[in-house]
N, C-alpha and C positions, 0 to 999 in steps of 0.2 A: 474333957477339953482343957482343964487347967493342968492336968498331968502332961499332956502333949506339949503344951506351952513351956512347962518347966523343963522337959527333956530337950526341947529345941534351944532354950536359953542356955542350959548347961553345955550343950554341944558347941554352940557358937562361941561361948566364953572360953571353952577349952581350946578350940582351934586358934582363937586369937592369941592366947597365951603361948601356945606352941610356936606359932609363926613369929611372934615377937622375940622369943628367946633364941630361935634359930638365926634370925638376921643379926642379932647382937653378937653372937658367937663368931660368925663369919667376919664381921668387921674387926673384932679383936684379934683374930688370927692374922688377918692381912696387916694390921698395924704392927703386931709383934714380929712378923716376918721381916719387915723393913728395918725395924730397930735392931734386930739380931745381926744383920749384915753391915751395919754402918761402920764398925771397926774394921771389918774385912775390906770394905771398899777403900777406907782411908789408908790402910797399910799398902794395898795394891797401888793406889795413886802415888804414894810416897816412893815406891819402887820405880814406877814409871818416870817420876821426876829425877830420881837418882841416875837412871840409865839414859836420860836425855830424850826419852820418847814422848814427852808431854806435848811436843809440837805437832804430833800426829793425832792426838785425841782432843775431843771437845772438853772444855774445862768443867763441865757439869758432871764431875766424877760421882756425885751422890746418886745419880741415876744409873750407874753401871749395873749390868746384869750379873747376878751371882747364881751359879748352878753347882750342884754336886756332880762329880765325875770321878773316874778311876784314873790315877796317874799311870802312864805307860811310856813307852819309848817314843811316842809322837811328841812328847814335851821335852824341853831342856830342863832336866831336874838338877837343881843345885845340891840336893841331897838324895842320893840313889836309894836310900832306905824307904822312900815313899813309893817306889815302883810297885804297882798293883794295889795300892791303898786308896780309900775314898778320901778325896780332897775337894776343896772349893775352887772353882775357876771364876775369875772376874773379867768381864769383857766390857771395854769402854767403847763408846760410840766414836767413830773416826770423824775427823774434820772432812768437809766436802772436797777440798782440793788435794787431799793426801794421796800420793801414789802408793806408798807402802803403809799399810794399816798399823794400828796399835796392837802389840802382842797381848794375848790373854795371859793373865797372871794366875798362878796356882798358889793357894794359901792353905796352910794347915788349919783345919777347923777348930782344933783345940787350943793351939798356942797363938793363932793369928799371925804366923810368920810366913813370909814368902818362901816357897820351896821350889819354885820353878816358873817357867813361862812357855808359851807356844809362839814361836816366831810367826809373824804374819807374812802374807804374800805381798 
């Protein structure tokens, strides 16, 4: 009887540790993901301001979506050497009353430099 209780206690304790460690790891990954793209969002927002497109986007640029993509001829590339390479695209949320949306901005993931954009409709 004592042996069964010992096995049960060890099993429950082990499961608790595994679940606790797993949840912590997921939270840390999500936090790091946001931190890694802060500079990318800032560079893209600066480019939006320089081009005068900031009146089309909501000013909450910190919440812009960042995704990996392959640069191709559907983008206006400022540097053609990026054609076919993996880059980051930053999409800002449009203001509600905007007819023409905010272009998505392409950023080099290594240098954090704007390398192009996708004109919006």
